[in-house]
N, C-alpha and C positions, 0 to 999 in steps of 0.2 A: 571374482565377480565381474561380469561383463560390463562394458561401458554403459550400455543401455539400461541394465538393471541398476547400476549405481546411480544413474541420472534419475530414474524413476523413484528409487528409494529416497534420494536426497530431496526431490520435489515433494514426495509424500510427507516427509518429515517437516519441510517448510510449511506446507498446507496445514498440517496438524498443529504446529507451533503457532501459526497465525490464528487458528481457531481457539486454541487455549488462551493465548494472550488477549484475544477479543473477549472471550468468556470471563476471564478473571477481571478484566477492566471494563466489563459491559456497561457499567453505570456511567462511563464517560466516553463510550465508543459510538454513540448514536445521537442524532438530533442536530439542532442548529449550532450548538456549542459542543464540540467533540474533540477529544484528545485520544485518538485510537493508537495506543502504544504499539500494537501489532504493525502499524504502518512503517515502523523502523525497518522491518524486514524487506520493504520495497527496495532498500539500498543493495540488497543482494544482487540485483540485476546489473549494478555497476561493476561488480567483480566477475560476474559470469552471466551472460544473457539467458542461458538455459534455465535460470531460476524463475524466469517469467511465468512458467507453467505452474510452479509451486505456489507462487504469490497469488496468481489469479485464482487458482483452486482454493486457496485459503480464504480469499474474499468471497467466493461463491459459497463455500461451506458456512462461513460466519454469517453472511447475510441471510442464508437459507435457514439456519438454526434460529436466528433472532428476528426473522421477518415479521412475526406477529407481535412479539413482546416489544419490539422497537416502535411499533405503530406504523411502519413504513411498507409492510407487505411486500408483494412481488416487485414493486417499484425499486426497492433497494437492491434486488438482484440485478435488475437491468441497469440502473444508473450507477450503482456501486462498481459493477464489473466494467461498464463503459469508462468510468473514471480511472480505474486501474489500468485498463488496456491502453487508453490514450496517453496517460502519464508515463507508463513504462515504455511504450512505443516511442514517445518523444525523447525520452532519456537514451534509449538504445540508439536512436538515430543520431542524436547530438553527440553521443560519446565518441563517435568517429572524429569529431572536430575538437574535442576538449583534450587538453594535454595530460592531465593527471587525475587520479582518483578523487582528490578533494574537489576539483572543479566539477567532476561528474556527479559527485554526491550532492553538492550545493545545487547544481542544475536540477537534479532529481527532486530535491525538496521544493524548489520553485515550480517545477513542472506539476507536481501534485497540488501545489497551491493554486496555480493557474487553472487547471482543469477542475477545480472544485466548483466551478460554475455549474457543472453537471449535477452535483449533489444539491446545489442551491435550487436548481430547476425542480428536482425531485421534491425537496422540502416545500417548495411553493405549491406544487401540484397536490401533494398528499396532505400536508399539514397547514396549507394556506399561510405559510410564513413568508414575510417579505423577501423577495429575491436578493436585493443588495445586502441586507442585513445577514442573511444566511450565507451568501457568498463570502462576505468579509469574515464572519466568525469561523466558518468551516475552513476557509483558506488559511486563516491565522493558525488554527489548530493543527492543520496539516504541516505547515511550514515550521512551527515550533517543535512538534514531535520529531519531524524529519531532521531538522538542524541539530536537535539534541542527540539524535541517532548518528550523526556524522562521526564524532569521535568514538562513540561506542562501537560502531561497525568497523571503523578503521582499526581500532584496538583489537577487536575480535579477529579481524582478517589477518592482522600481523601474527596472531597466535595460531589461528586455524587454517588460514589460506583457503577461502571459500571456493576459489576456482578449482582447487584440487579435489574438492569433496563431491563434485558432480561429474 
């Protein structure tokens, strides 16, 4: 299998897994208080930046599938994708300066929490939810899920070696 085919297949698998996890846990993946389990997959970018495309594709697919049932419509595609692109981009940039995977994973969790202001803007525009309340609850949900994901993703990486899979 060529390197390009392997990368494409790996990213397609990540996008599909992101969609499945979002669907299975859809009851807690949207709104002002959310714990989107699929967000743990954001940590893949720490092990190999090429996973960026699979993660972002998963967000696009998930938000497109649930755009009407979540009540957020097209806004979720725009703001959700912006949130992921900004957060992943910040992590990829900062990873050059962080010494080990644990530091990168924690930074990634905090990056997603910080950029949750984009989701808070969306929730304010679409659902008229208070910005600061939404920012706090969404950021808290992001950081909790992603910090829980740190030992999970480190353990999986020690068995699978994510960098070799793409």
